[in-house]
C-alpha positions in Angstrom: -18.4 10.8 -22.6 -15.8 12.2 -20.2 -12.6 10.3 -20.1 -13.1 9.8 -16.3 -16.1 7.7 -17.3 -14.1 5.1 -19.4 -13.8 1.9 -17.4 -10.2 1.1 -17.1 -9.2 -2.0 -18.6 -6.8 -3.3 -15.5 -8.5 -2.8 -12.4 -6.3 -2.1 -9.2 -5.6 -4.1 -6.2 -5.6 -3.3 -2.6 -4.6 -5.7 -0.3 -7.1 -7.3 2.3 -6.6 -7.2 6.3 -6.5 -10.9 6.3 -5.6 -13.8 3.7 -8.5 -15.4 2.2 -7.4 -19.0 3.6 -7.3 -16.9 7.1 -10.8 -15.4 6.7 -12.6 -18.8 5.8 -10.6 -20.6 8.4 -11.6 -18.3 10.9 -15.1 -18.4 10.0 -15.4 -21.9 9.7 -13.4 -22.6 12.9 -16.0 -20.7 15.2 -19.1 -22.1 13.5 -17.8 -25.6 13.9 -16.6 -24.9 17.3 -19.9 -23.9 18.3 -22.0 -27.1 16.6 -19.4 -29.0 18.5 -20.5 -27.4 22.0 -24.5 -27.9 20.7 -23.6 -31.9 20.0 -21.7 -32.0 23.4 -24.7 -30.4 24.7 -27.1 -32.7 23.6 -25.2 -35.7 24.3 -24.7 -34.9 28.2 -28.7 -34.3 27.9 -29.6 -37.4 25.4 -31.9 -38.7 28.2 -34.5 -35.5 27.6 -34.8 -36.6 23.9 -37.2 -39.1 22.0 -36.6 -41.0 19.0 -40.1 -41.8 17.4 -38.2 -44.2 15.0 -36.6 -46.7 16.7 -36.8 -45.5 20.6 -33.0 -45.2 20.9 -30.3 -41.9 21.1 -27.1 -43.1 19.6 -24.5 -40.5 19.6 -25.0 -40.6 15.5 -28.7 -39.5 16.4 -27.2 -36.7 18.4 -24.7 -35.6 15.6 -27.8 -36.2 13.1 -30.0 -34.0 15.3 -27.7 -31.3 16.1 -27.2 -30.7 12.4 -31.0 -30.4 11.4 -31.4 -28.0 14.8 -28.5 -25.7 13.6 -30.1 -25.7 10.1 -33.5 -25.0 11.1 -34.3 -28.1 9.0 -36.3 -30.4 12.0 -37.8 -33.6 10.5 -39.5 -34.1 13.8 -38.2 -38.0 13.6 -35.7 -36.8 17.0 -37.4 -33.9 19.1 -36.7 -32.6 22.5 -39.6 -33.8 25.4 -38.2 -33.1 29.1 -38.4 -29.9 30.4 -34.8 -29.7 30.6 -33.8 -30.2 27.0 -36.6 -27.9 26.0 -35.1 -25.3 28.0 -31.5 -26.0 26.7 -33.1 -26.1 23.5 -34.4 -22.4 23.7 -31.5 -20.9 25.9 -28.5 -22.7 24.6 -29.1 -24.0 21.4 -31.4 -21.1 19.5 -28.8 -18.8 20.2 -26.1 -21.2 19.0 -28.1 -21.6 16.0 -28.8 -17.7 15.4 -24.6 -17.6 15.4 -24.1 -20.4 12.9 -26.8 -19.1 10.4 -24.8 -15.4 10.5 -21.2 -16.9 10.5 -22.5 -18.6 7.3 -24.4 -15.8 6.0 -21.4 -13.4 7.1 -19.2 -15.4 5.0 -21.3 -15.6 1.6 -21.3 -11.9 1.9 -17.7 -11.3 2.6 -16.9 -13.6 -0.4 -19.8 -12.8 -2.7 -21.2 -9.2 -2.0 -18.4 -7.3 -0.1 -15.6 -8.5 -2.4 -17.6 -7.4 -5.3 -18.5 -3.9 -3.4 -14.7 -3.8 -3.1 -14.0 -4.2 -6.9 -16.5 -1.8 -8.0 -15.0 0.6 -5.4 -11.5 0.0 -7.0 -12.9 0.5 -9.8 -14.3 4.1 -8.7 -10.9 5.4 -7.0 -9.0 4.3 -10.3 -11.6 6.4 -12.3 -10.9 9.3 -9.8 -7.6 9.4 -9.2 -5.8 12.5 -8.9 -2.3 13.6 -7.2 -0.9 10.5 -6.9 2.3 9.4 -6.9 2.9 6.6 -9.6 5.6 4.1 -9.4 7.1 1.9 -12.0 8.8 -0.9 -11.2 9.3 -2.2 -7.6 12.8 -3.8 -7.1 15.1 -2.6 -4.6 14.9 1.0 -5.5 11.3 1.5 -6.0 10.5 -0.4 -2.7 13.1 2.1 -1.0 11.7 4.8 -2.3 8.3 3.7 -1.5 9.2 2.8 2.2 10.9 6.5 2.4 7.6 7.9 1.0 5.8 6.7 3.8 7.9 7.3 6.3 8.1 11.1 5.4 4.2 11.1 5.4 2.9 10.0 2.2 -0.3 8.2 2.5 0.2 4.5 0.9 -3.5 4.9 -0.7 -2.3 7.8 -2.7 0.5 5.6 -4.1 0.3 3.6 -7.3 2.7 0.5 -8.1 2.5 -1.2 -11.5 4.8 -4.1 -12.0 4.9 -7.7 -13.5 5.9 -9.3 -10.8 3.8 -10.8 -8.1 6.3 -11.2 -5.0 6.8 -7.0 -5.9 3.4 -6.6 -6.0 2.5 -8.5 -2.4 5.3 -6.3 -1.1 3.7 -3.1 -2.5 0.4 -4.4 -0.7 1.8 -4.8 2.6 3.0 -1.2 2.2 -1.0 -0.2 1.9 -0.1 0.9 -1.7 -2.5 0.1 -4.6 -0.9 -2.0 -7.4 -1.4 -3.2 -10.9 0.0 -6.1 -12.8 0.6 -4.6 -16.0 3.4 -4.0 -18.8 4.8 0.2 -17.9 5.8 0.4 -21.0 2.7 0.5 -22.9 0.2 3.7 -23.3 -2.8 2.0 -22.0 -1.4 0.8 -19.1 -0.3 4.4 -18.3 -3.8 5.4 -18.9 -5.1 2.9 -16.5 -3.4 4.7 -14.1 -4.1 7.9 -15.2 -0.6 9.0 -15.4 -1.6 12.2 -16.6 -3.4 13.3 -13.7 -0.1 12.1 -11.1 1.6 14.6 -9.4 4.7 12.4 -10.2 6.4 9.7 -11.3 9.0 7.1 -10.1 10.6 5.0 -13.0 13.1 2.0 -11.5 12.2 -0.9 -14.1 15.7 -2.6 -13.4 16.8 -2.1 -17.1 17.8 1.1 -18.3 16.5 0.2 -21.8 13.0 -0.1 -20.3 13.5 2.8 -17.8 14.2 4.9 -20.8 11.2 3.5 -23.1 8.8 4.1 -19.9 10.1 7.8 -19.4 9.4 8.2 -23.3 6.1 6.9 -22.8 5.2 8.8 -19.7 6.5 12.3 -21.4 4.3 11.4 -24.4 1.3 11.2 -22.1 2.0 14.0 -19.8 4.2 16.5 -20.7 4.8 17.9 -17.6 4.5 15.5 -14.8 7.8 15.4 -12.8 9.6 12.0 -13.1 12.4 10.3 -11.7 14.1 7.5 -13.0 17.1 5.4 -11.7 19.7 4.2 -14.4 22.7 2.0 -13.8 24.8 3.3 -16.9 26.8 6.4 -16.7 26.3 6.3 -20.4 22.3 6.3 -20.2 21.7 9.5 -17.8 21.9 11.9 -20.5 19.9 9.8 -22.7 17.2 9.2 -19.9 17.1 13.4 -19.4 16.7 13.6 -23.1 13.9 11.3 -22.9 12.4 13.8 -20.3 13.3 13.0 -16.9 13.6 15.6 -14.4 15.7 13.4 -12.1 18.5 10.7 -12.9 19.8 8.8 -10.0 22.7 6.7 -10.9 22.6 4.5 -7.5 26.2 3.1 -8.7 27.7 6.4 -9.1 26.1 7.4 -6.2 27.4 5.1 -3.8 31.1 5.5 -5.8 30.5 9.5 -4.4 30.0 8.2 -0.5 32.7 6.0 -0.9 35.4 8.4 -2.0 33.6 11.1 0.5 34.1 8.5 3.3 38.0 8.4 2.5 37.9 12.1 3.6 36.9 11.8 6.8 34.7 8.3 8.7 31.2 10.8 9.2 30.8 12.6 5.5 28.8 9.3 4.4 26.2 8.9 7.6 26.0 12.5 7.3 24.9 12.3 3.6 22.8 9.3 4.5 21.1 11.5 7.3 20.2 14.7 4.7 18.6 11.7 2.3 16.6 10.0 4.9 13.6 10.8 6.8 15.1 9.2 9.8 18.0 10.3 10.3 18.5 13.7 12.8 19.1 16.0 9.6 16.8 16.2 6.5 17.0 17.9 3.4 13.9 19.8 1.9 12.9 21.5 -1.0 10.3 24.6 -0.7 9.1 27.8 -1.9 10.3 31.0 -0.7 7.7 32.1 2.1 6.2 35.5 1.9 7.9 37.0 5.0 11.1 35.8 4.0 11.1 37.8 0.4 14.0 40.1 0.8 16.0 38.5 3.6 19.8 36.8 3.0 19.2 32.6 2.5 21.1 32.5 5.5 18.5 34.2 8.1 15.8 31.7 7.1 14.3 30.3 10.6 13.7 27.1 10.1 17.1 25.7 9.3 20.2 26.2 7.0 19.9 27.3 3.5 22.4 26.0 1.3 20.9 26.7 -2.3 18.6 28.9 -4.2 16.6 28.2 -7.9 15.9 31.1 -9.6 14.6 31.1 -12.9 15.9 27.7 -13.2 19.0 28.6 -12.1 21.2 26.8 -9.1 22.9 29.6 -6.3 24.7 28.5 -3.6 24.8 30.1 -0.5 28.4 31.9 -1.0 26.3 33.8 -4.4 25.7 37.5 -4.4 22.1 36.2 -5.6 21.3 34.6 -2.1 21.9 38.3 -0.2 17.7 38.9 -0.8 15.5 36.3 -1.6 12.6 37.2 -4.3 9.2 35.7 -4.4 9.2 32.1 -6.6 12.4 31.3 -5.5 13.0 27.8 -4.4 15.0 27.2 -1.9 17.1 23.8 -0.6 17.2 23.9 3.4 18.9 21.4 5.7 16.6 21.0 8.9 15.8 19.3 12.1 14.9 15.2 11.6 13.3 13.1 13.8 16.8 11.0 14.3 14.3 7.7 15.1 16.9 5.3 14.0 20.9 6.0 12.7 21.7 5.9 8.8 23.3 2.9 7.7 24.9 2.4 4.2 23.8 -0.1 2.5 25.4 -1.5 -0.4 24.0 -2.7 -3.8 
């Protein structure tokens, strides 16, 4: 049996457009409103009804007749006899009856058939996951990372969040992500989200030891997957790299760098925040050299200001001789124009 045909042990979830209670409440409200309308019509036109039992039409009789009419039961003990009453039954009550039936049938569809179908769809989506981003841990850093990814144009449906806290998963669902309530340090969980077919992984477990263990587990299952991890102790940065992380980010150290930079000038930290954010006036991007750029200097590229070249794994600054002639296969870092939707702000940890 192919690996893609194996049923996942834990299924992904995705937020519904309406909460269950709101959907049920809305449907029932409409149904009871229509039934109340029919009760009012029957009460106002009660003279057109006849009770074959006692000959008297009370309000309880009207409610009873309405309910058996709407549900198409019809015992025949109360019936419309006047032309006006029969006209109202034909033109008003019958359409309401059909509408109420559709509401209840639609509710049954939504909460039985539709949700079963959605679970089946999510199961198929999960089995076919590829080229997705896996976020392991959805605390402050993970949340901001996903928001930035979405701001940069990533489809949240291509992001899978794994966490064990329901409030964190609820936040991820509200952003449109697929979520899985599970322990990200376990091999079978990472297999369930097809970590080997992902395009990248972000690890932010909240504890350095847990994050490093997750990195080790990922690297065991996906030897070539780009992994970014958040650690908070400087001593653990080397351990995270040795575990297999491609990018190690220490928010405490980074905040210290920004604070130190702000002492040299009040605008340095805001400019650095601009570079890191998709919503700043300037954006830092990384891309491969284009065919038409081969042979020209880094400073002569047309879509921004080139600041660094990566060639054969080695970094070169724009001042180095290697940057005077770009080569095919070079990876360049460029400062380009952002959309400037909002000013950058520095948020304390």
